[in-house]
DODO-905676 format. One record per residue (C-alpha): x, y, z. Coordinates in steps of 0.05 Angstrom, whole numbers, padded with zeros to 5 digits, always signed. Layout:
BEGIN
XYZ
...
This chain:
BEGIN
+03226+02313+02587
+03189+02362+02632
+03220+02360+02701
+03225+02418+02749
+03260+02476+02716
+03321+02490+02757
+03345+02561+02764
+03413+02548+02736
+03430+02621+02735
+03435+02623+02811
+03510+02633+02818
+03511+02606+02889
+03486+02539+02863
+03517+02541+02795
+03587+02538+02824
+03570+02481+02871
+03598+02415+02845
+03550+02378+02890
+03491+02412+02856
+03520+02400+02787
+03531+02326+02801
+03459+02320+02828
+03432+02353+02765
+03476+02308+02722
+03447+02247+02757
+03375+02272+02748
+03388+02286+02675
+03402+02212+02661
+03329+02193+02663
+03303+02253+02625
+03356+02269+02573
+03394+02204+02560
+03340+02151+02562
+03334+02148+02486
+03408+02153+02472
+03428+02100+02523
+03384+02045+02492
+03412+02053+02422
+03460+01992+02430
+03398+01949+02428
+03388+01959+02354
+03448+01993+02320
+03487+01931+02299
+03424+01894+02281
+03401+01951+02236
+03470+01960+02204
+03475+01886+02186
+03402+01878+02167
+03412+01864+02093
+03463+01912+02062
+03527+01880+02089
+03547+01812+02116
+03591+01794+02175
+03652+01758+02146
+03712+01720+02173
+03758+01780+02160
+03720+01823+02210
+03729+01883+02164
+03654+01897+02167
+03647+01895+02242
+03710+01936+02252
+03687+01987+02202
+03618+01993+02235
+03650+02002+02303
+03696+02056+02276
+03637+02093+02245
+03598+02087+02311
+03657+02114+02352
+03671+02174+02308
+03598+02190+02298
+03586+02191+02373
+03649+02232+02382
+03636+02285+02329
+03561+02295+02333
+03537+02288+02406
+03604+02305+02439
+03635+02359+02395
+03574+02389+02361
+03522+02387+02417
+03561+02387+02482
+03614+02438+02463
+03578+02483+02412
+03502+02477+02405
+03488+02476+02480
+03518+02546+02484
+03464+02572+02436
+03412+02574+02492
+03355+02622+02498
+03354+02645+02571
+03374+02574+02590
+03324+02541+02542
+03343+02497+02484
+03310+02466+02423
+03287+02487+02354
+03242+02543+02379
+03297+02570+02424
+03343+02578+02363
+03286+02609+02323
+03269+02659+02378
+03343+02678+02385
+03347+02692+02310
+03281+02732+02311
+03307+02777+02367
+03372+02793+02332
+03342+02801+02262
+03272+02824+02241
+03251+02758+02210
+03193+02738+02255
+03125+02726+02224
+03089+02733+02291
+03035+02786+02291
+03024+02844+02340
+03097+02857+02355
+03112+02917+02399
+03173+02958+02416
+03156+02948+02490
+03170+02873+02482
+03244+02889+02473
+03245+02918+02543
+03231+02849+02574
+03286+02825+02619
+03287+02758+02583
+03292+02794+02515
+03367+02799+02523
+03414+02804+02464
+03483+02773+02459
+03511+02840+02437
+03481+02910+02436
+03451+02928+02369
+03499+02966+02324
+03468+02985+02259
+03533+03005+02227
+03562+02936+02238
+03502+02896+02213
+03525+02837+02172
+03505+02829+02100
+03469+02765+02118
+03425+02802+02168
+03409+02856+02117
+03390+02805+02065
+03348+02765+02114
+03310+02826+02138
+03295+02852+02068
+03274+02788+02035
+03204+02767+02058
+03211+02700+02023
+03269+02683+02068
+03225+02696+02129
+03176+02644+02104
+03233+02596+02086
+03261+02602+02156
+03193+02588+02187
+03184+02527+02142
+03253+02502+02163
+03233+02508+02236
+03166+02474+02223
+03203+02418+02187
+03246+02406+02248
+03185+02408+02293
+03147+02358+02250
+03206+02310+02249
+03209+02313+02326
+03135+02296+02328
+03148+02239+02279
+03204+02215+02324
+03153+02214+02380
+03116+02161+02340
+03177+02119+02319
+03222+02120+02380
+03174+02085+02429
+03160+02032+02376
+03232+02015+02359
+03256+02021+02432
+03205+01974+02462
+03205+01927+02403
+03281+01920+02405
+03280+01907+02480
+03225+01855+02475
+03261+01822+02416
+03308+01790+02467
+03256+01737+02477
+03278+01706+02411
+03336+01672+02446
+03289+01638+02496
+03235+01611+02451
+03227+01580+02383
+03221+01623+02320
+03147+01606+02311
+03129+01626+02382
+03174+01687+02380
+03141+01712+02317
+03073+01714+02350
+03096+01738+02419
+03140+01799+02408
+03090+01843+02371
+03031+01832+02420
+03077+01843+02480
+03106+01906+02449
+03036+01933+02434
+03013+01917+02505
+03072+01955+02535
+03060+02014+02489
+02986+02014+02507
+03002+02016+02581
+03055+02070+02571
+03007+02117+02535
+02949+02101+02582
+02991+02124+02642
+03009+02191+02611
+02952+02229+02644
+02983+02216+02713
+03042+02259+02694
+03117+02245+02692
+03128+02266+02764
+03088+02207+02792
+03134+02155+02761
+03194+02198+02745
+03229+02184+02811
+03256+02118+02785
+03276+02143+02715
+03347+02164+02734
+03362+02100+02773
+03337+02056+02715
+03381+02092+02664
+03440+02094+02712
+03433+02019+02724
+03427+02006+02649
+03490+02046+02633
+03529+02008+02686
+03500+01943+02659
+03521+01955+02586
+03589+01981+02610
+03601+01918+02650
+03578+01874+02592
+03624+01912+02545
+03684+01903+02590
+03668+01829+02599
+03663+01817+02524
+03727+01856+02510
+03770+01817+02559
+03735+01751+02543
+03736+01753+02467
+03781+01807+02437
+03826+01851+02478
+03853+01887+02417
+03785+01912+02393
+03807+01983+02411
+03849+01983+02347
+03784+01984+02307
+03771+02055+02332
+03821+02081+02281
+03790+02120+02222
+03830+02074+02176
+03777+02020+02186
+03722+02066+02161
+03757+02075+02094
+03774+02002+02092
+03701+01985+02105
+03675+02031+02050
+03728+02007+02001
+03705+01935+02010
+03630+01943+02016
+03623+02004+01969
+03550+02022+01958
+03525+01970+02007
+03568+02000+02062
+03542+02069+02046
+03470+02044+02051
+03486+02011+02118
+03500+02080+02146
+03424+02086+02153
+03429+02036+02210
+03494+02062+02240
+03465+02132+02249
+03417+02103+02301
+03475+02107+02351
+03461+02182+02359
+03385+02179+02366
+03367+02221+02426
+03425+02269+02419
+03378+02326+02405
+03347+02315+02474
+03411+02344+02505
+03394+02411+02473
+03318+02406+02477
+03320+02393+02553
+03372+02445+02569
+03321+02487+02606
+03309+02433+02658
+03381+02426+02677
+03446+02466+02670
+03497+02466+02614
+03551+02439+02660
+03505+02383+02687
+03489+02357+02617
+03561+02364+02597
+03587+02326+02657
+03535+02270+02651
+03550+02257+02577
+03625+02266+02578
+03641+02224+02640
+03585+02172+02641
+03541+02165+02580
+03594+02171+02527
+03644+02122+02558
+03587+02072+02574
+03562+02073+02502
+03632+02065+02473
+03646+02006+02519
+03579+01974+02500
+03593+01980+02425
+03665+01955+02433
+03641+01896+02474
+03589+01875+02422
+03641+01882+02367
+03691+01841+02407
+03640+01785+02414
+03620+01786+02341
+03692+01787+02318
+03699+01716+02347
+03629+01691+02327
+03616+01692+02253
+03564+01637+02249
+03517+01651+02307
+03454+01610+02309
+03413+01674+02313
+03416+01739+02273
+03462+01793+02299
+03430+01828+02358
+03449+01858+02425
+03427+01797+02465
+03473+01746+02432
+03532+01781+02467
+03498+01776+02535
+03519+01716+02577
+03462+01667+02585
+03465+01669+02661
+03446+01743+02663
+03403+01746+02600
+03335+01751+02635
+03355+01807+02684
+03386+01845+02626
+03321+01835+02586
+03279+01863+02642
+03326+01922+02652
+03327+01935+02577
+03250+01938+02575
+03249+01987+02633
+03303+02030+02600
+03264+02030+02534
+03202+02053+02571
+03241+02110+02603
+03270+02130+02535
+03201+02128+02504
+03172+02170+02560
+03224+02224+02547
+03207+02232+02474
+03131+02230+02488
+03137+02286+02539
+03181+02324+02490
+03128+02317+02436
+03075+02346+02483
+03122+02403+02499
+03139+02421+02427
+03066+02419+02405
+03049+02466+02463
+03104+02513+02439
+03078+02510+02368
+03008+02525+02393
+03034+02585+02433
+03066+02614+02370
+03004+02605+02328
+03032+02548+02287
+02986+02492+02311
+02911+02485+02322
+02887+02495+02393
+02887+02430+02434
+02873+02416+02507
+02935+02423+02550
+02932+02393+02620
+02985+02412+02671
+02997+02348+02710
+03035+02380+02767
+03025+02444+02807
+03095+02443+02835
+03136+02418+02776
+03141+02468+02719
+03126+02448+02648
+03098+02379+02658
+03039+02375+02610
+02993+02324+02580
+02954+02333+02515
+02899+02281+02510
+02885+02286+02435
+02959+02281+02417
+02971+02225+02467
+02918+02179+02437
+02939+02196+02365
+03011+02179+02383
+02988+02113+02415
+02947+02093+02354
+03004+02110+02306
+03056+02075+02350
+03017+02011+02353
+03000+02015+02278
+03074+02024+02261
+03094+01966+02305
+03042+01919+02274
+03056+01945+02204
+03132+01940+02203
+03143+01883+02254
+03219+01887+02249
+03276+01930+02272
+03301+01943+02202
+03240+01983+02177
+03231+02018+02244
+03305+02037+02244
+03302+02064+02173
+03242+02108+02191
+03271+02132+02257
+03339+02147+02227
+03313+02193+02174
+03272+02233+02225
+03333+02240+02271
+03379+02264+02217
+03328+02314+02190
+03323+02346+02259
+03398+02349+02266
+03405+02382+02198
+03354+02435+02218
+03393+02448+02283
+03458+02454+02244
+03429+02506+02196
+03397+02547+02252
+03460+02545+02295
+03500+02571+02236
+03454+02632+02233
+03461+02641+02309
+03537+02642+02302
+03533+02700+02254
+03472+02740+02278
+03475+02728+02353
+03547+02713+02370
+03574+02762+02318
+03628+02713+02295
+03659+02717+02226
+03616+02684+02172
+03674+02639+02153
+03668+02606+02222
+03594+02593+02213
+03608+02566+02143
+03661+02518+02170
+03611+02494+02223
+03557+02485+02170
+03602+02449+02121
+03636+02403+02171
+03577+02379+02211
+03527+02388+02154
+03568+02342+02108
+03570+02287+02161
+03495+02292+02172
+03480+02296+02097
+03521+02232+02087
+03476+02196+02137
+03413+02230+02112
+03428+02209+02040
+03437+02137+02064
+03370+02141+02099
+03336+02166+02036
+03357+02104+01999
+03313+02065+02047
+03252+02104+02025
+03212+02043+02005
+03236+02004+02066
+03206+02048+02120
+03237+02117+02109
+03175+02140+02073
+03137+02143+02139
+03170+02204+02172
+03168+02241+02106
+03094+02228+02100
+03081+02248+02172
+03123+02311+02164
+03086+02332+02100
+03019+02321+02133
+03038+02359+02197
+03072+02415+02160
+03010+02425+02117
+02967+02431+02179
+03016+02478+02215
+03029+02523+02155
+02955+02529+02137
+02938+02547+02209
+02994+02598+02214
+02979+02629+02146
+02905+02637+02163
+02922+02665+02232
+02966+02719+02200
+02912+02736+02149
+02860+02743+02203
+02905+02791+02241
+02916+02832+02179
+02841+02836+02168
+02830+02859+02240
+02886+02910+02232
+02855+02940+02169
+02784+02941+02196
+02796+02967+02266
+02754+03026+02290
+02781+03093+02313
+02781+03116+02386
+02735+03175+02368
+02680+03126+02349
+02683+03093+02417
+02683+03159+02455
+02623+03183+02414
+02581+03125+02439
+02533+03149+02493
+02461+03160+02514
+02450+03210+02458
+02459+03152+02409
+02416+03105+02450
+02476+03067+02478
+02470+03044+02550
+02525+03025+02599
+02505+02963+02639
+02537+02940+02705
+02596+02893+02702
+02662+02884+02668
+02666+02869+02594
+02730+02834+02571
+02736+02842+02495
+02788+02793+02469
+02827+02814+02408
+02894+02804+02374
+02903+02879+02365
+02949+02919+02410
+02918+02986+02391
+02852+03011+02364
+02782+02984+02373
+02770+02914+02342
+02716+02907+02289
+02681+02852+02329
+02666+02902+02384
+02635+02951+02336
+02593+02895+02308
+02572+02876+02379
+02550+02947+02396
+02514+02955+02329
+02471+02893+02343
+02464+02904+02418
+02467+02978+02435
+02498+02969+02504
+02564+02953+02535
+02592+02945+02604
+02607+02999+02655
+02680+02978+02656
+02708+02958+02588
+02774+02922+02579
+02805+02905+02511
+02848+02844+02525
+02903+02819+02479
+02936+02753+02498
+02999+02749+02456
+03062+02708+02450
+03131+02739+02448
+03195+02705+02422
+03223+02690+02490
+03216+02625+02531
+03188+02659+02593
+03159+02726+02612
+03170+02743+02685
+03103+02752+02722
+03124+02823+02742
+03129+02842+02668
+03070+02803+02640
+03015+02856+02641
+03017+02919+02598
+02959+02964+02619
+02935+03031+02592
+02873+03074+02584
+02828+03076+02523
+02800+03147+02525
+02795+03192+02586
+02790+03165+02657
+02715+03179+02661
+02701+03131+02604
+02726+03072+02647
+02756+03037+02587
+02824+03003+02589
+02871+02962+02547
+02908+02902+02576
+02962+02864+02537
+02980+02798+02570
+03047+02771+02545
+03069+02698+02548
+03133+02664+02526
+03132+02600+02484
+03143+02557+02546
+03099+02595+02594
+03039+02564+02629
+02976+02602+02612
+02931+02620+02670
+02861+02591+02679
+02803+02639+02673
+02790+02647+02748
+02860+02667+02768
+02866+02709+02704
+02802+02748+02719
+02821+02763+02792
+02893+02781+02774
+02870+02826+02717
+02826+02865+02765
+02884+02872+02813
+02930+02897+02757
+02876+02947+02735
+02871+02972+02806
+02946+02980+02810
+02946+03017+02744
+02891+03065+02767
+02932+03083+02829
+02994+03092+02787
+02960+03132+02732
+02931+03183+02781
+02999+03190+02814
+03031+03200+02746
+02978+03253+02731
+02996+03289+02795
+03070+03287+02778
+03056+03310+02707
+03020+03371+02734
+03085+03392+02768
+03126+03386+02704
+03144+03447+02664
+03093+03468+02613
+03132+03448+02551
+03146+03379+02578
+03074+03367+02599
+03049+03383+02530
+03088+03324+02504
+03056+03277+02554
+02984+03293+02540
+02936+03261+02491
+02968+03193+02496
+02905+03158+02520
+02909+03099+02472
+02985+03093+02462
+03012+03099+02533
+03020+03030+02564
+03048+03013+02632
+03079+02949+02656
+03043+02931+02720
+03083+02880+02760
+03078+02844+02827
+03138+02871+02864
+03120+02920+02919
+03153+02988+02917
+03180+03021+02979
+03171+03096+02987
+03224+03138+02953
+03237+03212+02954
+03215+03254+02896
+03269+03263+02844
+03288+03297+02779
+03304+03257+02717
+03317+03273+02644
+03311+03222+02588
+03317+03230+02513
+03309+03159+02487
+03246+03119+02474
+03261+03070+02530
+03226+03052+02594
+03232+03090+02659
+03219+03062+02728
+03179+03108+02772
+03173+03110+02848
+03111+03134+02885
+03122+03165+02954
+03048+03183+02959
+03021+03112+02951
+03040+03056+02999
+03053+02985+02975
+03045+03004+02903
+03067+02950+02854
+03127+02956+02809
+03110+02993+02745
+03149+03011+02683
+03119+03063+02636
+03127+03051+02562
+03121+03109+02513
+03130+03102+02438
+03157+03172+02428
+03219+03208+02453
+03208+03251+02514
+03242+03295+02565
+03211+03290+02634
+03231+03335+02692
+03197+03319+02758
+03195+03376+02810
+03203+03367+02884
+03138+03357+02923
+03119+03412+02971
+03061+03427+03018
+03025+03470+02967
+03005+03407+02930
+02966+03378+02988
+02898+03400+02959
+02916+03368+02892
+02935+03303+02926
+02869+03303+02964
+02829+03312+02900
+02869+03258+02866
+02857+03211+02925
+02782+03221+02918
+02785+03208+02843
+02826+03145+02855
+02776+03121+02907
+02717+03134+02860
+02748+03097+02801
+02768+03038+02845
+02698+03034+02874
+02670+03032+02803
+02719+02976+02785
+02703+02933+02846
+02628+02945+02838
+02633+02922+02766
+02671+02860+02788
+02616+02843+02838
+02563+02852+02783
+02598+02800+02740
+02647+02792+02683
+02628+02779+02610
+02678+02750+02561
+02666+02778+02491
+02700+02735+02438
+02696+02734+02363
+02666+02672+02330
+02699+02675+02262
+02688+02645+02194
+02744+02655+02145
+02738+02652+02070
+02784+02670+02013
+02766+02732+01974
+02744+02727+01902
+02800+02719+01852
+02844+02679+01900
+02884+02621+01873
+02859+02550+01879
+02912+02533+01931
+02891+02591+01975
+02817+02575+01969
+02831+02502+01987
+02875+02522+02046
+02828+02575+02074
+02757+02553+02055
+02767+02479+02069
+02833+02467+02106
+02831+02522+02159
+02756+02521+02170
+02757+02445+02179
+02813+02451+02230
+02777+02509+02265
+02712+02470+02271
+02746+02407+02297
+02795+02437+02346
+02782+02472+02411
+02753+02542+02407
+02782+02603+02441
+02728+02599+02495
+02748+02528+02512
+02822+02544+02510
+02810+02602+02559
+02761+02559+02600
+02708+02612+02597
+02644+02594+02634
+02586+02587+02584
+02542+02634+02625
+02595+02689+02619
+02608+02680+02545
+02585+02728+02491
+02605+02708+02420
+02604+02757+02362
+02599+02727+02293
+02651+02753+02244
+02664+02736+02171
+02737+02746+02151
+02749+02755+02077
+02824+02747+02068
């Protein structure tokens, strides 16, 4: 699921049909692996116990009609033509929809939000904000805090069901493929062979995950392409060989005829029929790796026809074979002469489909962790060249244990299908609800249109979901249990994270306290750089005041670092760092806010430390140039620009500026302004953010300012020498080592969640120092007790 992220917005490539066809071919192995192997188990699950295959063929025709219209309405109409358009800067998935909604309505529960985040180039809105035309739904959503929590719970539910699908899909895919051995051995031998072989394949699959998808991914697309051609050819063979009029069963009339005859048993069998659309969500989740047109072309012209032919071919065979010696399965319709090659190809295709959902599980857990909704786990980037390919060891081994346990525990396609079907439909229902909100809030379409979308597709999915719920005791309990367990973990972690931030916010120290620290109070400044990590974007964190109280010294260069997530998939490197001063220049204290999107790769500590120093150096050059320009402003304008030492932040990028002539500009809105610097060569791109309205008038440079420029150059050189000398002396990472407890009088649920749940997770997951890969010799931890 994590192949190289293609820049689909490049118009020169986007319009190239050759490039689109290449991307469509590559998407086969990543996006459609799970969906393409569904013919292995759909008919077998549908006819498991609820309905019987009779001489009238009404059951098989009805199932085929349901399969055809389900594939047509859900993957083709809903996903390909509607949901894929609800992308977030080219990214898809549950978090993409949530971030879109959060940007268009103030419903996010993420802490430390800033106005400057809205100036990001990836923070684009579908339509410019117009307060007078705000919909009633938006007003209600923004005012009701309970709806914010409900929306987050809905997103977490979809996330947990995707993780549950990561347990069930490999099990049912590999098990169904290996089940083809039943036609080549006796029932006694088959019973004791399929489960061990399936477990062995799953063990090998998970054991190879640490090598990364890119090492074995080169054959993914050819395998799925060959499998689609194989099932298409088998379908055509069976149609012409056994029943050339099977196309008549595609009529919706056979669905009503099927339900009229089978009644409640037919409704319950829908829990097996819905498996024909497993993997459809991958089209949207993997949108960022390919383009909209590539996924659309691949599904419409190859995957969809191949699947329809495969299901028609199986139905044609079964319509002429009512008393087969074996139970209904995919392999009975395969000619005996090619059964073994098809079996091998099916096993390979099931492995590819399993790999896609496993990689997707890693990706969505990483996104949850980035947004503060999942405990910190180790994330290994398996490729330096391919973006987004990650491996999470703890999650990998847990998935492997659960997969093998589920395979051994259920040991048949029926129970595995019931469990997988409920997870799939829950994810689709969440996507339908979130897309309805996107239609109103982001696309600004009439609410009646969103309501029609919700009712039409929601009713179809609720029909299948209700059928899955009837199989609760026959396997469907598993995804519900997994979702409840995971949602409890994620919600407790997120709740405690928010409460910790609120505690920090209420207990932060004023800037005057920091500036008052000095030799007169017995405080010493030691050589080196001190990086104080905090979640605050302003003010002095309480853990630093505690540090200075117990150890009356701090570093010559002090940097308050806030690593935060913003509701966008990616933050361009040129816009990642927000840098500003804390106090006057002589104090050598700075604030640096490092912004990441929910799909961004976090830097390791070595590259982060060196890049941070470079960005500080760029900021120092810029700030002195800005000071020089400010001195040439008119007096009334300059008074507005002073005394902003802890609120003025500057975006320091990596794009070199060319010299530009001095200019005059006026601005009356609290937006960002790009500034050129003719006096500094090769200065990086900077954008100054100010939280107040201002009017700036820059005067033309003249020769009379030469002395001022010389003095500024000396001050720049002095401050840069201090910075580089501190870097040579060493860097210390000052982190808070927190213990959280519920305050007295809290409810029993809150005390259980905070005192036991959160603290247990915090002690048994990776700490902030491990997540940042801080060297132990450079680590200073400050103990803090949070009473929330």
